[in-house]
One Martini backbone bead per residue (centre of mass of N, CA, C, O) as a GRO file, in nm:
protein
  489
    1MET     BB    1  11.805   7.753  10.574
    2ARG     BB    2  12.067   7.734  10.812
    3VAL     BB    3  11.981   7.630  11.150
    4VAL     BB    4  12.083   7.697  11.489
    5LEU     BB    5  11.929   7.603  11.792
    6VAL     BB    6  12.000   7.739  12.116
    7SER     BB    7  11.926   7.561  12.430
    8SER     BB    8  11.894   7.485  12.778
    9GLU     BB    9  11.584   7.427  12.690
   10VAL     BB   10  11.362   7.151  12.566
   11ALA     BB   11  11.067   7.069  12.462
   12PRO     BB   12  11.045   6.749  12.613
   13PHE     BB   13  11.329   6.715  12.750
   14SER     BB   14  11.325   7.010  12.897
   15LYS     BB   15  11.206   7.202  13.201
   16THR     BB   16  11.117   7.537  13.366
   17GLY     BB   17  10.986   7.704  13.114
   18GLY     BB   18  10.916   7.899  12.835
   19LEU     BB   19  11.175   7.838  12.679
   20ALA     BB   20  11.105   7.542  12.613
   21ASP     BB   21  10.852   7.598  12.441
   22VAL     BB   22  10.989   7.763  12.223
   23SER     BB   23  11.223   7.558  12.150
   24GLY     BB   24  11.000   7.328  12.077
   25SER     BB   25  10.833   7.502  11.840
   26LEU     BB   26  10.991   7.683  11.635
   27PRO     BB   27  11.140   7.473  11.453
   28MET     BB   28  10.885   7.366  11.308
   29ALA     BB   29  10.799   7.636  11.183
   30LEU     BB   30  11.063   7.671  11.019
   31LYS     BB   31  11.040   7.416  10.853
   32HIS     BB   32  10.771   7.503  10.710
   33LEU     BB   33  10.958   7.748  10.573
   34GLY     BB   34  11.241   7.578  10.479
   35CYS     BB   35  11.420   7.507  10.708
   36ASP     BB   36  11.735   7.390  10.833
   37VAL     BB   37  11.700   7.246  11.148
   38ARG     BB   38  11.890   7.266  11.453
   39VAL     BB   39  11.930   7.128  11.783
   40VAL     BB   40  12.078   7.247  12.100
   41THR     BB   41  12.139   7.055  12.406
   42PRO     BB   42  12.149   6.927  12.700
   43LEU     BB   43  12.218   6.616  12.880
   44TYR     BB   44  12.018   6.559  13.112
   45LYS     BB   45  11.869   6.387  13.351
   46MET     BB   46  11.584   6.471  13.256
   47VAL     BB   47  11.610   6.346  12.976
   48LYS     BB   48  11.650   6.049  13.070
   49GLU     BB   49  11.355   6.069  13.229
   50SER     BB   50  11.143   6.152  12.990
   51GLY     BB   51  11.145   5.923  12.739
   52CYS     BB   52  11.319   6.032  12.531
   53PRO     BB   53  11.470   5.944  12.256
   54PHE     BB   54  11.821   5.836  12.225
   55LYS     BB   55  12.153   5.858  12.071
   56LYS     BB   56  12.461   5.754  12.067
   57THR     BB   57  12.774   5.856  11.960
   58SER     BB   58  13.114   5.870  11.832
   59HIS     BB   59  13.122   6.162  11.930
   60ASP     BB   60  13.369   6.360  12.064
   61LEU     BB   61  13.461   6.595  12.326
   62THR     BB   62  13.717   6.863  12.342
   63ILE     BB   63  13.747   7.111  12.595
   64THR     BB   64  13.895   7.420  12.641
   65MET     BB   65  13.955   7.544  12.988
   66GLY     BB   66  14.206   7.698  13.017
   67ASP     BB   67  14.411   7.444  13.178
   68LYS     BB   68  14.174   7.251  13.068
   69GLU     BB   69  14.021   6.940  12.983
   70VAL     BB   70  13.694   6.859  12.853
   71LYS     BB   71  13.483   6.588  12.829
   72GLY     BB   72  13.257   6.463  12.573
   73SER     BB   73  12.936   6.414  12.405
   74ILE     BB   74  12.709   6.285  12.144
   75ALA     BB   75  12.366   6.307  12.097
   76THR     BB   76  12.057   6.191  11.945
   77SER     BB   77  11.751   6.333  11.805
   78LEU     BB   78  11.387   6.398  11.770
   79LEU     BB   79  11.194   6.661  11.733
   80HIS     BB   80  10.887   6.553  11.688
   81GLY     BB   81  11.026   6.339  11.478
   82GLU     BB   82  11.209   6.572  11.285
   83ILE     BB   83  11.425   6.734  11.453
   84PRO     BB   84  11.743   6.765  11.476
   85THR     BB   85  11.912   6.660  11.783
   86TYR     BB   86  12.161   6.781  12.007
   87LEU     BB   87  12.325   6.616  12.284
   88ILE     BB   88  12.513   6.724  12.552
   89GLU     BB   89  12.752   6.522  12.714
   90GLN     BB   90  12.814   6.588  13.081
   91ASP     BB   91  12.782   6.466  13.386
   92GLN     BB   92  12.923   6.672  13.572
   93TYR     BB   93  12.714   6.905  13.465
   94TYR     BB   94  12.410   6.746  13.389
   95HIS     BB   95  12.381   6.515  13.618
   96ARG     BB   96  12.107   6.653  13.763
   97ASP     BB   97  11.819   6.739  13.931
   98TYR     BB   98  11.887   7.019  13.812
   99LEU     BB   99  11.961   7.273  13.591
  100TYR     BB  100  12.060   7.552  13.783
  101SER     BB  101  11.913   7.480  14.067
  102THR     BB  102  11.841   7.474  14.391
  103PRO     BB  103  11.660   7.557  14.667
  104SER     BB  104  11.943   7.699  14.772
  105GLY     BB  105  12.055   7.755  14.472
  106ASP     BB  106  12.290   7.807  14.268
  107TYR     BB  107  12.520   7.679  14.088
  108PRO     BB  108  12.859   7.753  14.123
  109ASP     BB  109  12.929   7.621  13.810
  110ASN     BB  110  12.764   7.767  13.577
  111GLY     BB  111  12.983   7.897  13.412
  112GLU     BB  112  13.130   7.634  13.330
  113ARG     BB  113  12.888   7.481  13.207
  114PHE     BB  114  12.832   7.721  12.974
  115ILE     BB  115  13.103   7.723  12.841
  116PHE     BB  116  13.099   7.438  12.744
  117PHE     BB  117  12.842   7.461  12.579
  118ALA     BB  118  12.932   7.679  12.375
  119LEU     BB  119  13.183   7.527  12.267
  120ALA     BB  120  13.033   7.265  12.188
  121VAL     BB  121  12.857   7.378  11.966
  122LEU     BB  122  13.093   7.466  11.775
  123THR     BB  123  13.221   7.184  11.757
  124LEU     BB  124  12.978   7.014  11.664
  125CYS     BB  125  12.919   7.135  11.386
  126LYS     BB  126  13.185   7.038  11.264
  127GLN     BB  127  13.156   6.732  11.324
  128MET     BB  128  12.862   6.716  11.173
  129GLY     BB  129  12.867   6.907  10.908
  130PHE     BB  130  12.710   7.184  11.007
  131GLN     BB  131  12.668   7.489  10.832
  132PRO     BB  132  12.569   7.778  10.957
  133GLN     BB  133  12.404   8.082  10.896
  134VAL     BB  134  12.251   8.047  11.179
  135ILE     BB  135  12.266   8.136  11.528
  136HIS     BB  136  12.024   8.068  11.781
  137CYS     BB  137  12.015   8.234  12.080
  138ASN     BB  138  11.924   8.166  12.442
  139ASP     BB  139  12.010   8.330  12.667
  140TRP     BB  140  12.281   8.320  12.880
  141GLN     BB  141  12.373   8.018  12.823
  142SER     BB  142  12.440   8.131  12.499
  143GLY     BB  143  12.594   8.422  12.499
  144LEU     BB  144  12.895   8.342  12.404
  145ILE     BB  145  12.873   8.274  12.102
  146PRO     BB  146  12.887   8.558  11.969
  147ALA     BB  147  13.169   8.615  12.088
  148TYR     BB  148  13.320   8.385  11.946
  149LEU     BB  149  13.254   8.466  11.652
  150LYS     BB  150  13.408   8.761  11.695
  151THR     BB  151  13.684   8.607  11.780
  152LEU     BB  152  13.799   8.303  11.782
  153TYR     BB  153  13.609   8.254  11.495
  154ARG     BB  154  13.662   8.481  11.283
  155ASN     BB  155  13.890   8.298  11.096
  156ASP     BB  156  13.696   8.072  11.050
  157PRO     BB  157  13.572   7.935  10.768
  158PHE     BB  158  13.316   7.794  10.885
  159TYR     BB  159  13.226   8.097  11.040
  160ALA     BB  160  13.266   8.359  10.864
  161HIS     BB  161  12.923   8.375  10.785
  162THR     BB  162  12.804   8.353  11.066
  163ALA     BB  163  12.519   8.432  11.224
  164SER     BB  164  12.366   8.609  11.510
  165ILE     BB  165  12.107   8.535  11.744
  166PHE     BB  166  11.952   8.706  12.033
  167THR     BB  167  11.737   8.590  12.295
  168ILE     BB  168  11.528   8.751  12.530
  169HIS     BB  169  11.325   8.621  12.793
  170ASN     BB  170  11.488   8.733  13.066
  171LEU     BB  171  11.671   8.995  13.198
  172ALA     BB  172  11.709   8.902  13.504
  173TYR     BB  173  11.874   8.672  13.365
  174GLN     BB  174  12.246   8.693  13.329
  175GLY     BB  175  12.509   8.548  13.398
  176ASN     BB  176  12.700   8.634  13.655
  177PHE     BB  177  13.062   8.641  13.693
  178SER     BB  178  13.359   8.618  13.775
  179GLN     BB  179  13.658   8.722  13.642
  180GLU     BB  180  13.789   8.432  13.638
  181CYS     BB  181  13.604   8.325  13.404
  182LEU     BB  182  13.758   8.436  13.157
  183THR     BB  183  13.974   8.213  13.138
  184LEU     BB  184  13.773   7.982  13.062
  185THR     BB  185  13.669   8.108  12.791
  186GLY     BB  186  13.924   8.239  12.611
  187LEU     BB  187  13.889   8.526  12.600
  188PRO     BB  188  13.987   8.820  12.550
  189GLN     BB  189  14.071   9.075  12.760
  190GLU     BB  190  13.934   9.309  12.580
  191THR     BB  191  13.632   9.215  12.652
  192PHE     BB  192  13.681   9.340  12.952
  193THR     BB  193  13.443   9.576  12.918
  194PRO     BB  194  13.184   9.799  12.906
  195GLU     BB  195  13.165   9.730  12.585
  196GLY     BB  196  13.143   9.445  12.671
  197LEU     BB  197  13.117   9.181  12.928
  198GLU     BB  198  13.124   9.390  13.143
  199PHE     BB  199  12.953   9.382  13.484
  200TRP     BB  200  13.034   9.508  13.761
  201GLY     BB  201  13.309   9.314  13.752
  202LYS     BB  202  13.170   9.109  13.562
  203VAL     BB  203  13.076   8.827  13.383
  204SER     BB  204  12.839   8.858  13.112
  205PHE     BB  205  12.651   8.653  12.919
  206LEU     BB  206  12.425   8.839  12.832
  207LYS     BB  207  12.600   9.075  12.730
  208ALA     BB  208  12.743   8.919  12.514
  209GLY     BB  209  12.491   8.878  12.339
  210ILE     BB  210  12.424   9.180  12.300
  211VAL     BB  211  12.700   9.284  12.181
  212TYR     BB  212  12.775   9.034  11.954
  213SER     BB  213  12.531   9.025  11.808
  214ASP     BB  214  12.355   9.100  11.518
  215ILE     BB  215  12.077   9.021  11.663
  216ILE     BB  216  11.803   9.126  11.870
  217THR     BB  217  11.565   8.959  12.078
  218THR     BB  218  11.227   8.958  12.196
  219VAL     BB  219  10.893   8.846  12.327
  220SER     BB  220  10.810   9.158  12.272
  221ARG     BB  221  10.744   9.478  12.203
  222GLY     BB  222  10.708   9.591  12.487
  223TYR     BB  223  10.974   9.473  12.609
  224SER     BB  224  11.172   9.616  12.413
  225ARG     BB  225  11.106   9.893  12.542
  226GLU     BB  226  11.136   9.850  12.851
  227ILE     BB  227  11.453   9.755  12.853
  228GLN     BB  228  11.535  10.074  12.792
  229THR     BB  229  11.472  10.110  13.096
  230PRO     BB  230  11.533  10.142  13.432
  231GLU     BB  231  11.284   9.974  13.537
  232TYR     BB  232  11.358   9.707  13.321
  233GLY     BB  233  11.688   9.684  13.252
  234CYS     BB  234  11.884   9.566  13.476
  235GLY     BB  235  12.141   9.758  13.371
  236MET     BB  236  12.099   9.722  13.030
  237GLU     BB  237  11.978   9.986  12.896
  238GLY     BB  238  12.225  10.111  12.759
  239ILE     BB  239  12.307   9.886  12.553
  240LEU     BB  240  12.020   9.860  12.431
  241SER     BB  241  12.008  10.150  12.321
  242VAL     BB  242  12.254  10.128  12.138
  243ARG     BB  243  12.094   9.857  11.995
  244ARG     BB  244  11.802   9.941  11.889
  245GLU     BB  245  11.831   9.879  11.574
  246ASP     BB  246  11.876   9.550  11.665
  247LEU     BB  247  11.590   9.553  11.816
  248PHE     BB  248  11.335   9.297  11.865
  249GLY     BB  249  10.982   9.213  11.874
  250ILE     BB  250  10.853   8.872  11.935
  251ILE     BB  251  10.593   8.695  11.970
  252ASN     BB  252  10.493   8.424  12.103
  253GLY     BB  253  10.386   8.128  12.027
  254VAL     BB  254  10.146   7.859  11.981
  255ASP     BB  255  10.067   7.523  12.058
  256TYR     BB  256   9.766   7.388  11.940
  257GLY     BB  257   9.828   7.085  11.981
  258ALA     BB  258   9.839   7.131  12.311
  259TRP     BB  259   9.640   7.413  12.305
  260SER     BB  260   9.318   7.275  12.283
  261PRO     BB  261   8.984   7.203  12.352
  262GLU     BB  262   8.936   7.001  12.103
  263LYS     BB  263   9.224   6.806  12.184
  264ASP     BB  264   9.235   6.777  12.490
  265THR     BB  265   9.332   6.504  12.710
  266PHE     BB  266   9.310   6.645  13.013
  267ILE     BB  267   9.013   6.696  12.980
  268ALA     BB  268   8.680   6.617  13.035
  269SER     BB  269   8.593   6.803  12.775
  270PRO     BB  270   8.534   6.891  12.475
  271TYR     BB  271   8.555   7.213  12.293
  272SER     BB  272   8.392   7.503  12.139
  273ALA     BB  273   8.258   7.784  12.003
  274ASP     BB  274   8.007   7.611  11.892
  275ASP     BB  275   8.055   7.412  12.165
  276LEU     BB  276   8.037   7.485  12.522
  277SER     BB  277   7.945   7.242  12.704
  278GLY     BB  278   8.230   7.133  12.799
  279LYS     BB  279   8.312   7.363  12.998
  280SER     BB  280   8.123   7.292  13.235
  281LYS     BB  281   8.256   7.014  13.280
  282CYS     BB  282   8.538   7.127  13.344
  283LYS     BB  283   8.452   7.287  13.591
  284ALA     BB  284   8.344   7.049  13.759
  285ASP     BB  285   8.612   6.891  13.755
  286LEU     BB  286   8.788   7.106  13.894
  287ILE     BB  287   8.628   7.125  14.156
  288ALA     BB  288   8.662   6.824  14.228
  289HIS     BB  289   8.974   6.810  14.230
  290PHE     BB  290   8.974   7.023  14.490
  291GLY     BB  291   8.721   6.968  14.679
  292LEU     BB  292   8.486   7.145  14.606
  293PRO     BB  293   8.197   7.276  14.588
  294THR     BB  294   7.943   7.244  14.354
  295SER     BB  295   7.829   7.541  14.383
  296LEU     BB  296   8.065   7.687  14.220
  297LYS     BB  297   7.944   7.652  13.928
  298ASN     BB  298   7.765   7.933  13.977
  299LEU     BB  299   8.042   8.068  13.987
  300PRO     BB  300   8.304   8.247  13.940
  301LEU     BB  301   8.623   8.123  13.818
  302LEU     BB  302   8.950   8.167  13.936
  303GLY     BB  303   9.274   8.149  13.775
  304MET     BB  304   9.613   8.004  13.840
  305ILE     BB  305   9.948   7.991  13.677
  306SER     BB  306  10.257   7.999  13.869
  307ARG     BB  307  10.509   8.164  13.979
  308LEU     BB  308  10.596   8.242  14.316
  309ALA     BB  309  10.622   8.589  14.271
  310ASP     BB  310  10.650   8.921  14.254
  311GLN     BB  311  10.655   8.947  13.944
  312LYS     BB  312  10.349   8.805  13.932
  313GLY     BB  313  10.170   8.973  14.161
  314PHE     BB  314  10.140   8.852  14.466
  315ASP     BB  315  10.128   9.113  14.631
  316LEU     BB  316   9.854   9.199  14.523
  317LEU     BB  317   9.690   8.949  14.594
  318ALA     BB  318   9.745   8.949  14.899
  319ALA     BB  319   9.600   9.232  14.948
  320ILE     BB  320   9.300   9.107  14.822
  321MET     BB  321   9.212   8.818  14.913
  322ASP     BB  322   8.997   8.860  15.132
  323LYS     BB  323   8.804   9.022  14.957
  324LEU     BB  324   8.768   8.806  14.739
  325MET     BB  325   8.655   8.576  14.936
  326LYS     BB  326   8.386   8.765  14.996
  327MET     BB  327   8.305   8.697  14.727
  328GLU     BB  328   8.131   8.561  14.439
  329VAL     BB  329   8.382   8.329  14.437
  330GLY     BB  330   8.636   8.136  14.293
  331PHE     BB  331   8.965   7.963  14.360
  332VAL     BB  332   9.263   7.869  14.166
  333LEU     BB  333   9.595   7.711  14.225
  334LEU     BB  334   9.915   7.682  14.044
  335GLY     BB  335  10.230   7.653  14.226
  336ALA     BB  336  10.575   7.779  14.268
  337GLY     BB  337  10.828   7.919  14.517
  338GLU     BB  338  10.815   8.131  14.745
  339PRO     BB  339  10.780   8.068  15.075
  340LYS     BB  340  10.581   8.301  15.150
  341TYR     BB  341  10.358   8.189  14.945
  342HIS     BB  342  10.317   7.916  15.055
  343GLU     BB  343  10.218   8.012  15.332
  344PHE     BB  344   9.987   8.188  15.236
  345PHE     BB  345   9.819   7.964  15.075
  346GLU     BB  346   9.784   7.772  15.310
  347GLY     BB  347   9.608   7.977  15.465
  348ILE     BB  348   9.383   8.007  15.257
  349ALA     BB  349   9.292   7.708  15.256
  350GLN     BB  350   9.209   7.715  15.561
  351ARG     BB  351   9.006   7.969  15.555
  352TYR     BB  352   8.891   7.873  15.238
  353PRO     BB  353   8.779   7.564  15.167
  354LYS     BB  354   8.509   7.664  14.980
  355LYS     BB  355   8.686   7.871  14.767
  356ALA     BB  356   8.988   7.737  14.775
  357GLY     BB  357   9.233   7.603  14.544
  358ILE     BB  358   9.550   7.445  14.633
  359ARG     BB  359   9.864   7.393  14.438
  360LEU     BB  360  10.188   7.299  14.526
  361GLY     BB  361  10.336   7.309  14.217
  362TYR     BB  362  10.357   7.081  13.931
  363ASP     BB  363  10.088   7.013  13.674
  364ASN     BB  364  10.007   6.965  13.358
  365ALA     BB  365   9.716   6.859  13.371
  366LEU     BB  366   9.610   7.083  13.565
  367ALA     BB  367   9.668   7.320  13.380
  368HIS     BB  368   9.454   7.241  13.172
  369LYS     BB  369   9.210   7.240  13.366
  370ILE     BB  370   9.226   7.542  13.441
  371GLU     BB  371   9.189   7.661  13.160
  372ALA     BB  372   8.905   7.516  13.110
  373GLY     BB  373   8.748   7.568  13.407
  374SER     BB  374   8.778   7.859  13.394
  375ASP     BB  375   8.665   8.198  13.355
  376MET     BB  376   8.929   8.327  13.479
  377PHE     BB  377   9.260   8.491  13.440
  378LEU     BB  378   9.543   8.567  13.640
  379MET     BB  379   9.789   8.854  13.548
  380PRO     BB  380   9.961   9.078  13.773
  381SER     BB  381  10.229   9.173  13.655
  382GLN     BB  382  10.507   9.360  13.683
  383TYR     BB  383  10.644   9.168  13.468
  384GLU     BB  384  10.620   9.047  13.104
  385PRO     BB  385  10.768   8.956  12.832
  386CYS     BB  386  10.504   8.768  12.747
  387GLY     BB  387  10.343   8.521  12.786
  388LEU     BB  388  10.096   8.236  12.762
  389ASN     BB  389   9.835   8.204  12.936
  390GLN     BB  390   9.665   8.427  12.798
  391ILE     BB  391   9.652   8.266  12.528
  392TYR     BB  392   9.535   8.007  12.624
  393SER     BB  393   9.278   8.130  12.747
  394LEU     BB  394   9.146   8.229  12.492
  395LYS     BB  395   9.111   7.942  12.363
  396TYR     BB  396   8.938   7.847  12.639
  397GLY     BB  397   8.739   8.082  12.731
  398THR     BB  398   8.940   8.245  12.928
  399ILE     BB  399   8.949   8.542  13.086
  400PRO     BB  400   9.177   8.786  13.101
  401ILE     BB  401   9.360   8.937  13.385
  402VAL     BB  402   9.575   9.217  13.341
  403ARG     BB  403   9.874   9.373  13.306
  404ALA     BB  404  10.028   9.651  13.144
  405THR     BB  405  10.277   9.437  13.020
  406GLY     BB  406  10.438   9.359  12.770
  407GLY     BB  407  10.279   9.086  12.640
  408LEU     BB  408  10.010   9.159  12.774
  409ASP     BB  409   9.974   9.430  12.623
  410ASP     BB  410   9.989   9.308  12.329
  411THR     BB  411   9.740   9.078  12.363
  412ILE     BB  412   9.560   9.272  12.549
  413GLU     BB  413   9.234   9.412  12.530
  414ASP     BB  414   9.036   9.623  12.670
  415TYR     BB  415   8.722   9.617  12.779
  416THR     BB  416   8.423   9.764  12.624
  417PRO     BB  417   8.093   9.771  12.682
  418ARG     BB  418   7.971   9.964  12.465
  419THR     BB  419   8.142   9.810  12.213
  420GLU     BB  420   8.286   9.528  12.272
  421SER     BB  421   8.575   9.572  12.299
  422GLY     BB  422   8.801   9.337  12.324
  423ASN     BB  423   8.964   9.033  12.519
  424GLY     BB  424   8.981   9.175  12.812
  425PHE     BB  425   9.153   9.268  13.119
  426LYS     BB  426   9.314   9.594  13.202
  427PHE     BB  427   9.578   9.726  13.398
  428ASN     BB  428   9.824   9.969  13.492
  429LYS     BB  429   9.866  10.009  13.781
  430TYR     BB  430  10.067   9.881  14.051
  431THR     BB  431   9.780   9.799  14.223
  432PRO     BB  432   9.541   9.665  14.419
  433HIS     BB  433   9.305   9.848  14.337
  434GLN     BB  434   9.316   9.801  14.025
  435PHE     BB  435   9.290   9.499  14.032
  436LEU     BB  436   9.015   9.479  14.176
  437ASP     BB  437   8.856   9.656  13.978
  438LYS     BB  438   8.895   9.464  13.732
  439ILE     BB  439   8.754   9.223  13.849
  440LYS     BB  440   8.480   9.366  13.888
  441ALA     BB  441   8.439   9.427  13.587
  442ALA     BB  442   8.428   9.131  13.498
  443LEU     BB  443   8.191   9.042  13.682
  444LYS     BB  444   7.981   9.229  13.552
  445VAL     BB  445   7.991   9.093  13.270
  446TYR     BB  446   7.928   8.800  13.360
  447GLU     BB  447   7.624   8.870  13.425
  448GLN     BB  448   7.622   8.911  13.106
  449LYS     BB  449   7.583   8.645  12.923
  450ASP     BB  450   7.590   8.743  12.627
  451ALA     BB  451   7.845   8.919  12.643
  452TRP     BB  452   8.031   8.695  12.749
  453LEU     BB  453   8.000   8.502  12.511
  454ARG     BB  454   8.119   8.693  12.300
  455LEU     BB  455   8.396   8.719  12.437
  456VAL     BB  456   8.474   8.423  12.431
  457LYS     BB  457   8.454   8.380  12.119
  458LYS     BB  458   8.660   8.591  12.040
  459GLY     BB  459   8.908   8.462  12.179
  460MET     BB  460   8.889   8.178  12.032
  461ALA     BB  461   8.945   8.312  11.734
  462LEU     BB  462   9.222   8.363  11.793
  463ASP     BB  463   9.568   8.383  11.645
  464PHE     BB  464   9.891   8.248  11.799
  465SER     BB  465  10.057   8.113  11.609
  466TRP     BB  466  10.383   8.046  11.478
  467GLU     BB  467  10.393   8.145  11.185
  468ASN     BB  468  10.427   8.454  11.215
  469SER     BB  469  10.678   8.450  11.400
  470ALA     BB  470  10.860   8.282  11.211
  471ARG     BB  471  10.865   8.490  10.983
  472GLN     BB  472  11.011   8.706  11.147
  473TYR     BB  473  11.264   8.541  11.199
  474LEU     BB  474  11.343   8.493  10.904
  475GLN     BB  475  11.389   8.791  10.835
  476LEU     BB  476  11.621   8.824  11.045
  477TYR     BB  477  11.807   8.614  10.930
  478GLN     BB  478  11.843   8.756  10.658
  479SER     BB  479  11.957   9.018  10.776
  480ALA     BB  480  12.204   8.892  10.918
  481CYS     BB  481  12.332   8.778  10.663
  482GLY     BB  482  12.369   9.053  10.528
  483LYS     BB  483  12.576   9.159  10.739
  484LYS     BB  484  12.781   8.912  10.652
  485GLY     BB  485  12.770   8.868  10.334
  486TYR     BB  486  12.542   8.641  10.313
  487PRO     BB  487  12.349   8.434  10.165
  488PRO     BB  488  12.026   8.343  10.273
  489PHE     BB  489  12.014   8.078  10.039
   0.00000   0.00000   0.00000
């Protein structure tokens, strides 16, 4: 099957979050299932600085947007040395220090930048002579592509039978722009209706993907249900409910080539479920990295790696932090985000210098050290479409403590001491009291060394690799092709 996967960020070329990890890993899993996969993403300044090799081609792009023509070009590379990847170059739009926004806010021309991107993808496929059976679009940045396939390209023989899949990675990010943006898209005026891409008087790129794609997916079964409710639907619950028969949840897989304690080059010592001696060395290394007292190695160490935002449950953590620091635990955090939380955690580091290690920012090597060196991993999210760190934690023998939402609810089963069922600790109500109680429950089991060891080994044995998720995507690709009346193979 011929598949084009379109994403505004793809690791290792560019990354701001989990979308890049998925877009960088899924294509290889699809290739292993026999798909001919091509990846398309912008050629950002970040790509040029990443060290990833790429070659410029002689193919130029001329994209009409409203009353102007914008020129660009195509570069090529190989994702993981195997997957053909097309990089859309347009320095006016993509040669910037950040992908979507600066610390001061979103780029004001984001609508224009990703209209160009969507149209460039469709132009590129024709120029490169790759006729896809499926175009797999991801998040609002590529949401216009399904709309173009159903309108402007509807009678184009090259795309007459091309199906579209649209994956929602986080419904809160919608790509909503002023009505004037419609002129730049070139889409017919009749698409600007509540049944189309109009959303409270604006043009919504996310809604375009939801309305016009043949099949919609999101990154966990739990989140696929939640986004059909007013609490989690971000105003899109109505149209998602209308399309519920075409909406599927597929949990993100994990690249165990990058996230496995047996082969991780960032950690102090490799280890496995059969020989956990290296984990204590990783804990000692993590404690030393933060300059914390060596005596903490005898206490349970709680870790977090996250964007510092209310969505991630930091309001709950802030409410219990002083109580937590008075308990017999250590705490380490890696993350960046809202200024109020930067200020809060700077204060925590000053008040509890022998208990808390805080690093504001992002450091990939340190993220691996935290996964390996922590005993427990906190994810008290208000909502979490999928989450990956809880899955990484299981593989590293670091027990997750999570809230029952989205992908966290799908992947973590609450531990029951009497039967020793479950693989982590999970609370339901979004309250500081329930969060703290669940931490205390985990600490109680931690004191029972044999029971804790069995829990650690159970988590490490679980398999969340991409193969199963990729098979589910392939089945949906086949179904989408069937809807278009096109043979899936």
